[in-house]
C-alpha positions as CSV (number, residue, x, y, z in Angstrom):
1,X,33.5,27.8,91.6
2,X,35.6,24.6,92.0
3,X,39.0,24.4,93.7
4,X,40.5,24.1,90.2
5,X,39.0,27.5,89.3
6,X,40.6,29.2,92.3
7,X,44.0,27.6,91.4
8,X,43.7,28.9,87.9
9,X,42.7,32.3,89.2
10,X,45.7,32.4,91.6
11,X,48.1,31.4,88.8
12,X,46.8,33.7,86.2
13,X,45.9,37.0,88.0
14,X,49.3,38.6,87.5
15,X,49.9,38.2,83.8
16,X,46.8,36.7,82.0
17,X,45.4,39.1,79.4
18,X,42.0,39.7,81.0
19,X,43.4,40.5,84.5
20,X,46.3,42.6,83.3
21,X,44.2,44.6,80.8
22,X,41.3,45.2,83.1
23,X,43.7,46.5,85.8
24,X,44.9,49.1,83.3
25,X,41.3,50.1,82.5
26,X,40.6,50.3,86.2
27,X,43.6,52.5,86.7
28,X,42.8,55.0,84.1
29,X,39.3,55.3,85.5
30,X,40.2,55.7,89.1
31,X,43.5,57.6,88.9
32,X,41.9,61.0,88.2
33,X,39.4,60.6,91.1
34,X,41.9,59.4,93.7
35,X,44.8,61.8,94.1
36,X,47.7,60.6,96.4
37,X,46.7,60.5,100.1
38,X,46.3,57.9,102.9
39,X,43.2,55.7,102.5
40,X,41.6,52.7,104.1
41,X,40.5,50.4,101.3
42,X,38.2,47.4,101.2
43,X,38.2,44.9,98.4
44,X,34.7,43.3,98.9
45,X,35.1,39.8,97.4
46,X,38.8,39.7,97.1
47,X,39.0,36.2,95.6
48,X,42.6,34.9,95.5
49,X,44.0,38.4,96.2
50,X,45.4,39.5,92.9
51,X,44.0,43.1,93.3
52,X,45.0,43.6,97.0
53,X,48.6,44.5,96.2
54,X,47.6,46.5,93.1
55,X,45.3,48.7,95.2
56,X,48.3,49.9,97.2
57,X,48.7,52.6,94.6
58,X,45.7,54.3,96.3
59,X,46.3,53.6,99.9
60,X,49.4,55.7,100.7
61,X,50.2,55.0,104.4
62,X,46.7,53.6,104.9
63,X,45.8,49.9,104.6
64,X,44.0,47.5,102.4
65,X,41.5,44.9,103.7
66,X,40.2,41.9,101.8
67,X,37.0,40.0,102.5
68,X,35.7,36.8,100.9
69,X,33.3,34.1,101.9
70,X,35.3,31.2,100.5
71,X,38.1,29.9,102.7
72,X,40.0,28.5,99.7
73,X,40.2,32.0,98.3
74,X,41.5,33.5,101.5
75,X,44.2,30.8,101.7
76,X,45.5,31.9,98.4
77,X,45.5,35.5,99.6
78,X,47.7,34.5,102.5
79,X,50.0,32.8,100.1
80,X,50.4,36.1,98.3
81,X,51.4,37.6,101.7
82,X,48.1,39.5,102.5
83,X,47.4,39.7,106.2
84,X,44.4,42.0,106.6
85,X,41.7,39.5,105.7
86,X,38.2,38.6,106.9
87,X,35.8,35.9,106.0
88,X,32.3,37.1,105.4
89,X,29.7,38.0,102.8
90,X,29.4,41.2,100.8
91,X,25.8,41.3,101.9
92,X,26.7,41.5,105.6
93,X,30.1,43.2,105.9
94,X,31.6,42.8,109.4
95,X,32.8,46.4,109.5
96,X,31.7,49.6,111.2
97,X,29.8,52.3,109.5
98,X,32.0,54.8,107.5
99,X,35.2,52.8,107.9
100,X,36.6,53.0,104.4
101,X,37.6,55.6,101.9
102,X,37.5,53.3,98.9
103,X,35.5,50.1,98.3
104,X,36.1,47.9,95.2
105,X,33.8,45.1,93.9
106,X,35.4,43.3,91.0
107,X,32.8,40.9,89.4
108,X,31.4,40.0,92.8
109,X,27.8,41.3,92.7
110,X,27.1,38.9,89.8
111,X,28.0,35.9,91.9
112,X,26.0,36.5,95.0
113,X,23.0,34.1,95.1
114,X,19.5,35.1,96.0
115,X,17.0,37.6,94.7
116,X,18.0,41.2,95.6
117,X,21.3,40.0,97.2
118,X,23.3,42.3,94.9
119,X,21.4,45.3,96.1
120,X,21.9,44.3,99.7
121,X,25.6,44.2,99.0
122,X,25.4,47.7,97.4
123,X,23.7,49.0,100.5
124,X,26.5,47.5,102.6
125,X,29.1,49.1,100.5
126,X,27.4,52.4,101.0
127,X,27.2,51.9,104.7
128,X,30.9,51.2,105.3
129,X,32.1,54.0,103.0
130,X,33.0,57.4,104.6
131,X,31.0,60.4,103.3
132,X,32.7,61.4,100.0
133,X,34.1,57.9,99.7
134,X,34.3,56.2,96.3
135,X,33.3,52.7,95.2
136,X,34.4,51.0,92.0
137,X,31.9,48.4,90.8
138,X,32.4,46.0,87.9
139,X,30.1,43.2,86.7
140,X,29.6,40.9,83.7
141,X,27.4,42.5,81.1
142,X,24.2,41.4,79.3
143,X,22.0,38.5,80.6
144,X,21.8,37.0,77.1
145,X,25.6,36.6,77.1
146,X,25.4,33.8,79.8
147,X,27.4,30.8,78.8
148,X,29.2,27.8,80.1
149,X,31.7,30.2,81.7
150,X,28.9,31.6,83.9
151,X,27.7,28.2,84.8
152,X,31.2,27.1,85.9
153,X,31.7,30.2,88.0
154,X,28.1,30.3,89.5
155,X,27.2,33.6,87.9
156,X,23.7,34.6,89.1
157,X,23.1,37.7,87.0
158,X,24.6,40.0,84.4
159,X,23.9,43.7,84.0
160,X,23.3,46.3,81.4
161,X,25.0,49.5,82.3
162,X,21.7,51.2,83.0
163,X,20.6,48.4,85.3
164,X,23.9,48.7,87.3
165,X,23.6,52.5,87.4
166,X,20.0,52.3,88.6
167,X,20.7,49.8,91.4
168,X,23.6,51.8,92.7
169,X,21.6,55.0,92.6
170,X,18.8,53.3,94.6
171,X,21.4,52.4,97.2
172,X,22.2,56.1,97.7
173,X,25.3,56.6,95.5
174,X,26.1,59.4,93.1
175,X,27.4,58.1,89.8
176,X,30.7,59.7,88.8
177,X,31.5,57.6,85.7
178,X,30.0,54.7,83.8
179,X,31.2,52.7,80.9
180,X,31.4,49.2,79.3
181,X,34.7,47.6,78.9
182,X,36.2,44.7,76.9
183,X,34.5,46.1,73.9
184,X,36.8,45.1,71.1
185,X,36.4,41.4,71.9
186,X,32.6,41.7,72.4
187,X,31.6,40.8,68.9
188,X,33.7,37.6,68.8
189,X,32.5,36.5,72.3
190,X,28.9,37.3,71.4
191,X,29.0,35.2,68.1
192,X,30.7,32.3,69.9
193,X,28.3,32.2,72.8
194,X,25.2,32.6,70.7
195,X,26.4,29.9,68.3
196,X,27.0,27.5,71.2
197,X,23.5,28.2,72.5
198,X,22.0,27.6,69.0
199,X,23.7,24.3,68.9
200,X,22.6,23.4,72.4
201,X,26.1,23.3,73.8
202,X,27.0,24.8,77.1
203,X,30.7,25.5,76.3
204,X,33.8,24.2,78.0
205,X,33.6,25.6,81.5
206,X,35.3,28.7,82.8
207,X,37.2,30.9,80.3
208,X,39.8,31.7,83.0
209,X,42.3,29.0,82.3
210,X,45.8,28.9,80.8
211,X,46.0,29.3,77.0
212,X,47.4,26.2,75.1
213,X,51.1,26.4,74.5
214,X,50.6,27.0,70.8
215,X,48.3,30.0,71.5
216,X,50.4,31.8,74.1
217,X,51.0,34.6,71.6
218,X,47.4,35.5,71.9
219,X,48.0,36.7,75.5
220,X,49.9,39.7,74.2
221,X,47.4,40.4,71.5
222,X,44.4,40.3,73.8
223,X,46.2,42.4,76.5
224,X,47.0,45.0,73.9
225,X,43.3,45.2,72.9
226,X,42.4,46.1,76.5
227,X,45.3,48.5,76.7
228,X,43.9,50.3,73.6
229,X,40.5,50.6,75.5
230,X,42.4,52.0,78.5
231,X,44.1,54.6,76.4
232,X,40.8,55.7,75.0
233,X,39.2,55.9,78.4
234,X,41.9,58.3,79.6
235,X,39.6,60.9,78.2
236,X,37.2,61.7,81.1
237,X,34.4,62.1,78.6
238,X,34.9,58.8,76.8
239,X,32.4,56.0,77.3
240,X,32.4,52.6,75.6
241,X,28.8,51.8,74.5
242,X,29.1,48.0,74.6
243,X,31.3,45.4,76.1
244,X,31.6,42.2,78.2
245,X,31.9,44.2,81.5
246,X,29.8,47.0,82.9
247,X,31.6,49.5,85.2
248,X,30.3,52.2,87.5
249,X,32.4,54.5,89.7
250,X,30.2,56.0,92.4
251,X,30.5,58.2,95.5
252,X,28.7,58.4,98.8
253,X,27.4,62.0,99.1
254,X,29.2,64.3,101.4
255,X,25.9,65.3,103.1
256,X,26.0,62.0,105.1
257,X,28.7,63.7,107.3
258,X,25.7,65.1,109.2
259,X,24.5,61.6,110.3
């Protein structure tokens, strides 16, 4: 990612349709699993910090820690007022074993370079979670959907839901819930990206950028599409079978209390 991408991310995280809608989806998935109590939370790959304040809904009188490898991202976190920050890689978390009640990974595993690096990060998430602790993992879906957006952001991999589920299971987790998200817009995005590939075009860089002034109305329309998905996912048995994002909510088994 370039400095401009972080600037856009910082500017857009609060109200841009994708961030606002995906937070609603995250909330309806996590709320039933995380009743009110004090928690220590880690956002592993916090970017410019848009989710750090939002995660306070689950921390009670606990605390929220953000970690990111990129100094520019951490500088933007500080501008938001976040103080509990660390610089480091998700593949080598600088925290003690069983330190956190909740770990989140929002589109981070897909960015880590190196073969098997995502699985090392999963094992690190497992290590720093307390027994019974929960992890929320989201990643871009379907390798064939790679586009200029992925090139601009340095995306290394994309997942099917089964692939994400299998890797997390190998890391030791129990899967509590799995689903795709951003399903309503999937057909449009798929047609656009496949057409660009057919024409030999890479696309126009990252999709995370302000909408043109004459298209600002689209922000509400696209936000409402994700809100509809969130409403559907309130049913604990609901599962979206296709989408631009793959999501797994997992737990570290209680039996690890014996270690």
